[in-house]
C-alpha positions as CSV (number, residue, x, y, z in Angstrom):
1,M,-17.7,17.0,53.7
2,K,-18.3,19.5,51.0
3,S,-21.6,21.5,50.9
4,L,-22.6,22.9,47.6
5,I,-25.6,25.6,47.8
6,A,-26.5,26.6,44.5
7,F,-28.2,30.5,44.0
8,V,-29.3,30.3,40.3
9,L,-29.8,34.2,39.0
10,A,-31.0,33.2,35.9
11,A,-34.8,32.8,34.9
12,A,-35.8,29.3,36.3
13,G,-35.6,26.7,33.5
14,S,-33.4,28.9,31.1
15,L,-31.5,26.8,28.6
16,A,-30.6,29.8,26.4
17,V,-27.5,29.1,24.1
18,H,-24.5,31.1,25.4
19,A,-22.2,33.1,23.0
20,Q,-19.0,32.3,22.7
21,A,-16.3,34.9,24.8
22,P,-15.7,38.4,22.5
23,Q,-13.0,38.1,20.3
24,P,-10.2,40.8,20.9
25,P,-9.3,43.1,17.9
26,E,-6.1,42.4,16.4
27,I,-3.5,44.2,19.0
28,A,0.0,44.7,17.0
29,A,2.0,44.0,20.5
30,R,4.2,41.0,21.3
31,N,2.6,40.7,24.3
32,Y,-0.7,42.1,26.0
33,V,-3.5,41.7,29.1
34,L,-6.3,43.3,29.6
35,V,-7.7,43.4,33.2
36,D,-11.5,44.2,34.6
37,L,-10.0,45.6,38.0
38,S,-13.3,46.2,39.0
39,A,-14.4,42.4,38.2
40,N,-12.5,40.8,40.7
41,H,-9.3,41.2,38.3
42,K,-11.1,39.2,35.6
43,V,-8.7,39.0,32.3
44,L,-10.8,40.0,29.5
45,A,-7.8,39.4,26.6
46,E,-4.2,38.4,26.8
47,R,-1.5,37.4,24.4
48,D,1.4,35.4,25.8
49,A,1.1,37.4,28.7
50,D,3.1,35.2,31.2
51,T,6.3,35.1,28.6
52,P,9.2,37.1,30.1
53,N,10.3,40.0,28.8
54,D,12.5,43.4,29.0
55,P,10.2,45.7,31.3
56,A,12.0,48.7,30.4
57,S,10.8,52.1,32.4
58,L,7.5,49.8,33.1
59,T,9.7,48.5,36.2
60,K,9.4,52.0,37.8
61,L,6.2,50.7,38.9
62,M,7.6,48.3,41.3
63,T,10.5,51.2,42.1
64,A,7.3,53.2,43.0
65,Y,5.5,50.8,45.1
66,I,8.5,50.3,47.3
67,V,8.8,53.9,47.9
68,F,4.9,54.2,48.5
69,N,5.3,51.8,51.5
70,A,8.0,53.4,52.9
71,L,6.1,56.6,53.1
72,K,3.2,54.3,54.3
73,E,5.6,53.0,57.5
74,K,6.9,56.3,57.9
75,R,10.3,55.5,56.9
76,L,9.9,58.4,54.5
77,T,8.1,61.6,54.2
78,L,7.0,63.6,51.1
79,E,8.9,66.8,52.4
80,Q,11.7,64.8,53.5
81,E,14.9,66.3,51.4
82,L,17.3,63.4,50.1
83,S,21.0,64.1,48.8
84,I,22.0,63.3,45.2
85,S,24.9,60.6,44.7
86,K,26.8,60.6,42.1
87,R,25.7,57.7,40.9
88,A,22.2,59.1,40.4
89,W,23.8,61.7,38.4
90,D,25.5,59.6,36.2
91,E,22.6,58.2,35.1
92,R,22.4,61.2,32.3
93,K,25.3,59.5,30.9
94,G,23.2,56.6,28.9
95,D,19.8,57.6,28.9
96,P,17.7,60.7,27.9
97,S,14.7,59.8,30.3
98,L,16.1,62.4,32.8
99,M,14.5,64.9,35.9
100,F,18.5,66.5,35.7
101,I,19.2,66.7,39.0
102,D,23.1,66.9,40.3
103,T,24.9,66.7,43.4
104,T,24.6,70.1,44.6
105,M,20.6,69.6,44.9
106,R,18.6,68.3,47.9
107,P,15.1,67.7,46.6
108,K,12.3,66.5,48.3
109,V,10.9,63.3,47.8
110,D,7.6,64.4,46.4
111,E,9.7,66.3,43.6
112,L,11.3,62.9,43.0
113,L,8.3,60.8,42.9
114,R,6.8,63.3,40.3
115,G,10.3,63.2,38.3
116,M,10.1,59.3,38.4
117,I,6.6,58.8,37.7
118,I,5.9,61.8,35.5
119,L,9.1,62.2,33.5
120,S,10.3,58.2,34.1
121,G,13.7,59.9,35.2
122,N,16.1,57.1,35.8
123,D,18.5,60.0,38.1
124,A,14.9,60.0,40.4
125,S,14.4,56.5,40.6
126,V,18.3,55.7,41.9
127,A,18.0,58.6,44.0
128,L,14.8,57.5,45.8
129,A,15.9,53.7,45.8
130,E,19.1,55.0,47.7
131,G,17.0,57.1,50.2
132,V,14.8,54.3,50.6
133,G,17.2,51.4,50.8
134,G,20.5,52.9,51.6
135,T,22.2,51.4,48.4
136,V,20.4,50.6,44.8
137,E,21.5,46.8,45.6
138,Q,19.2,46.6,48.5
139,F,16.8,48.6,47.1
140,V,16.8,46.0,44.3
141,A,16.5,42.9,46.9
142,M,13.0,44.5,48.1
143,M,11.8,44.7,45.2
144,N,12.1,41.5,44.4
145,R,11.3,40.3,47.7
146,Q,7.8,41.6,47.0
147,A,7.6,40.1,43.5
148,Q,8.1,37.2,45.1
149,A,5.6,37.7,47.9
150,W,2.8,38.3,45.4
151,G,3.7,35.2,43.4
152,L,5.1,36.8,40.3
153,K,7.1,33.8,38.9
154,N,8.1,35.8,35.4
155,T,9.7,38.6,37.1
156,S,13.1,39.5,38.4
157,F,14.8,42.5,38.8
158,T,18.4,44.0,38.6
159,N,18.0,47.4,38.9
160,V,15.3,50.1,39.3
161,T,15.4,51.9,36.2
162,G,14.6,49.6,33.7
163,L,17.6,49.5,31.5
164,T,18.5,46.2,29.7
165,E,20.3,44.0,31.9
166,P,20.6,39.9,31.7
167,G,18.5,38.7,34.2
168,H,16.1,42.1,34.2
169,K,12.8,40.6,33.1
170,S,8.8,40.9,33.8
171,S,5.8,39.7,31.9
172,A,2.6,41.3,30.7
173,R,0.7,39.7,33.6
174,D,3.1,40.2,36.5
175,L,3.2,44.1,35.2
176,A,-0.5,44.1,35.5
177,V,-0.6,42.9,39.2
178,I,1.6,45.5,40.2
179,A,0.2,48.0,38.5
180,G,-3.2,46.9,40.4
181,H,-1.6,46.8,44.1
182,I,-0.3,50.2,43.1
183,I,-4.1,51.8,42.5
184,K,-5.5,49.5,45.4
185,D,-3.0,49.8,48.2
186,F,-1.9,53.5,47.4
187,P,-5.1,55.5,46.2
188,E,-3.7,58.9,48.1
189,Y,-0.2,58.4,45.6
190,Y,-2.3,57.3,42.5
191,P,-2.9,60.7,41.1
192,Y,0.8,61.2,40.5
193,Y,0.3,58.9,37.4
194,S,-2.4,61.2,35.9
195,Q,-0.1,64.4,35.8
196,R,0.4,65.6,32.3
197,E,3.7,67.6,32.9
198,Y,6.2,68.6,35.4
199,S,8.7,71.3,35.9
200,F,11.7,70.9,38.2
201,N,14.7,73.3,37.6
202,K,13.2,75.5,34.9
203,I,13.1,72.4,32.7
204,R,9.4,71.5,31.7
205,Q,9.1,68.3,30.5
206,H,5.8,66.2,29.2
207,N,4.2,62.8,30.6
208,R,5.0,60.3,27.4
209,N,1.5,58.9,28.3
210,L,-0.1,60.0,25.1
211,L,-3.5,58.7,26.3
212,L,-3.7,61.3,28.9
213,T,-4.9,63.9,26.5
214,R,-6.9,61.9,24.3
215,D,-9.0,59.9,26.3
216,P,-10.6,61.8,29.7
217,S,-11.3,58.6,31.3
218,V,-7.4,57.3,31.2
219,D,-5.3,58.5,34.4
220,G,-2.3,56.5,34.1
221,M,0.0,54.8,34.2
222,K,3.4,54.2,32.9
223,T,5.3,54.1,29.5
224,G,8.6,52.2,28.8
225,Y,11.2,51.8,25.8
226,T,14.5,50.0,25.4
227,E,15.6,48.8,22.4
228,A,15.2,45.1,23.7
229,A,11.9,45.7,24.6
230,G,10.3,47.9,22.2
231,Y,7.7,50.4,23.4
232,C,5.5,49.3,26.4
233,L,2.4,51.0,27.9
234,V,1.0,50.1,30.9
235,S,-2.6,52.3,30.7
236,S,-5.8,52.7,33.4
237,A,-9.0,54.0,32.7
238,Q,-12.4,54.3,34.9
239,R,-15.4,55.0,33.2
240,D,-18.8,55.8,34.7
241,F,-21.6,53.1,34.1
242,P,-25.2,52.8,35.4
243,N,-24.1,50.4,38.1
244,G,-21.0,52.3,39.1
245,K,-17.4,53.1,38.3
246,R,-15.3,50.3,36.3
247,R,-12.0,50.4,36.1
248,L,-9.8,48.6,33.3
249,L,-5.7,48.2,33.2
250,S,-4.0,47.2,30.0
251,V,-0.4,46.1,29.3
252,V,1.2,46.3,25.8
253,M,4.6,45.4,25.4
254,G,6.5,45.6,22.1
255,T,5.2,47.9,19.9
256,A,6.8,49.7,17.1
257,S,6.4,53.2,18.2
258,K,5.0,55.9,20.8
259,E,1.9,56.0,18.6
260,A,1.4,52.6,18.6
261,R,1.7,51.8,22.2
262,A,-0.8,54.5,22.7
263,N,-3.5,53.2,19.7
264,E,-3.2,49.7,20.5
265,S,-4.0,50.4,24.5
266,Q,-6.8,52.4,23.4
267,K,-8.1,50.0,21.1
268,L,-8.0,47.3,24.1
269,L,-9.7,49.5,26.7
270,N,-12.6,50.3,24.3
271,W,-13.2,46.9,23.1
272,G,-13.5,45.8,26.8
273,Y,-15.7,48.5,27.7
274,S,-18.1,47.6,24.7
275,A,-17.7,44.0,24.4
276,F,-18.1,43.4,28.0
277,D,-20.8,43.9,31.0
278,A,-20.0,44.4,34.8
279,V,-22.8,42.8,36.5
280,R,-23.1,43.8,40.3
281,L,-24.1,40.7,42.0
282,F,-23.7,41.5,45.6
283,D,-23.5,44.4,47.7
284,K,-20.6,45.2,50.4
285,D,-21.7,43.6,54.0
286,Q,-24.5,42.0,51.8
287,A,-24.8,38.2,53.3
288,V,-24.5,35.9,50.3
289,S,-25.7,32.5,52.5
290,T,-26.0,31.4,55.9
291,A,-24.3,28.4,57.4
292,K,-24.5,25.8,60.4
293,V,-21.8,26.5,63.0
294,W,-20.9,23.8,65.7
295,K,-20.3,24.6,69.4
296,G,-21.0,28.7,68.7
297,A,-23.0,30.6,70.6
298,V,-25.4,31.4,67.5
299,P,-26.5,28.3,65.5
300,E,-25.5,29.8,61.9
301,A,-22.9,32.5,60.4
302,K,-23.7,34.7,57.9
303,L,-20.8,34.3,55.0
304,G,-20.5,37.1,52.4
305,A,-17.0,39.0,50.1
306,E,-15.0,41.5,51.5
307,G,-16.3,44.0,49.3
308,P,-18.8,44.1,46.4
309,V,-19.2,41.2,44.0
310,F,-18.6,42.9,40.0
311,V,-18.5,40.1,37.8
312,A,-17.4,40.6,34.1
313,V,-19.7,38.9,31.4
314,P,-20.0,38.9,27.6
315,R,-22.4,41.8,26.7
316,G,-26.0,40.6,27.0
317,E,-25.2,37.5,29.4
318,G,-25.4,39.5,32.5
319,G,-28.7,37.7,33.2
320,K,-27.7,34.2,32.4
321,L,-25.5,33.5,35.8
322,Q,-25.8,31.4,38.6
323,T,-23.6,31.4,41.7
324,Q,-22.5,28.4,43.6
325,V,-20.7,28.7,47.6
326,E,-18.6,25.9,48.4
327,R,-16.9,25.6,51.5
328,T,-15.4,22.7,53.6
329,D,-17.9,21.7,56.6
330,P,-18.1,21.2,59.7
331,L,-17.6,24.8,60.5
332,V,-16.5,24.7,64.4
333,A,-16.6,28.0,66.4
334,P,-15.0,30.3,67.3
335,L,-15.2,32.1,64.3
336,V,-13.7,35.4,63.5
337,K,-14.8,38.2,61.3
338,G,-13.3,38.3,58.1
339,Q,-12.1,34.6,58.1
340,R,-12.5,32.8,54.8
341,V,-14.3,30.0,54.8
342,G,-15.2,29.4,51.3
343,T,-15.5,30.3,47.9
344,L,-18.6,31.7,45.8
345,K,-18.0,30.4,42.1
346,V,-20.0,32.4,39.3
347,S,-20.4,30.7,36.2
348,T,-23.0,30.7,32.9
349,T,-25.8,28.3,33.1
350,A,-23.8,26.4,30.4
351,G,-20.9,25.8,33.3
352,V,-18.6,28.4,31.8
353,A,-16.6,29.9,34.8
354,V,-16.6,33.6,35.3
355,A,-15.3,34.3,38.4
356,E,-14.2,32.6,41.8
357,V,-14.5,35.3,44.9
358,P,-13.6,34.4,48.8
359,L,-16.5,34.1,51.1
360,V,-15.4,35.0,54.8
361,V,-17.8,35.4,58.1
362,Q,-19.4,38.9,58.3
363,E,-20.1,38.7,62.0
364,A,-17.9,37.1,64.6
365,V,-19.0,33.8,66.2
366,P,-17.7,33.0,69.7
367,L,-18.2,29.8,71.8
368,A,-21.3,28.5,73.0
369,G,-21.0,27.7,77.0
370,I,-19.6,24.1,78.2
371,F,-22.7,22.5,77.9
372,G,-23.5,23.6,74.3
373,R,-20.2,22.7,73.3
374,A,-20.8,19.3,74.8
375,W,-24.0,18.7,72.9
376,D,-22.6,19.7,69.8
377,A,-19.3,17.6,70.2
378,I,-21.8,14.5,70.6
379,R,-23.7,15.4,67.6
380,L,-20.7,15.9,65.8
381,W,-19.6,12.5,66.6
382,I,-22.6,10.8,65.7
383,K,-23.0,12.5,62.4
């Protein structure tokens, strides 16, 4: 049996006519997506976001994620020195995106990460892949396994640099997922993406992300270019608002120039911040509802979200929302803290879906004693 419990946030009896979703500006890009990471990864705007394309150096987002994970698992350290293979050195023959390492050097992992992220160095990418995976091929397999684990159906990797090859592809939406995981899972390493320049071996190079110098709220993330891909940019910005910080992430693919990818990304970010409000519905650890528990040491369980609940709504629509808690009854003890037992659905009073948030048990509910369990078993049978 499904139980629906409505919590109306709007004024009682409000029959206001709701405005249509804001229309994004014209974006001169083949594919794009704009995501509000602070509001349950709400997609604010998109065009052909699931179309697989050449991702160019945006590939290095996944390369970095796998290296960050190796650091987390202590299979690697930032101070660890890695040898440079001829394969890594050979990258200088095909592309100008280089850190300029050679086989006589033993750079630290930290230096190679800066070379890959800030300078988009293909040579640094290969060196890190070999350091983590043993071979580039084994590292690529790790990248694809991670993509599959996240359910990225429009992504497959054949290399770690983003050079054009048959079968090497990703979509704007999939790249937004990868970038979002970096921001969420590895906040300690995310500052690499905001560094504007880096010098290695007395060679000073600048980050190609022009928004880092134009918009103080932009603190990442990655540029890309090949002839097949066009000019691409994943950009992330965080701005302060009265109800807290708000982070937007844009992905533009297939623009005409370096300037165009920066301008179109800026246009998307500015529009997202101005056209939508982030509404805080519930705080962390705040109970959204309570639910009857059978065979439990206590009669009810408190249900809430795993963290604060923000939703993105068209500007001015924040006071016209309603929420529903949907769960499958009966809830039978034992229940563990953090166990998912339902979904919080947020919509406008006109029924337009805004967000769906998993609901979890906030406090564990152990089994009742033998007599309590027996009594509830009889009541459930009768019910």
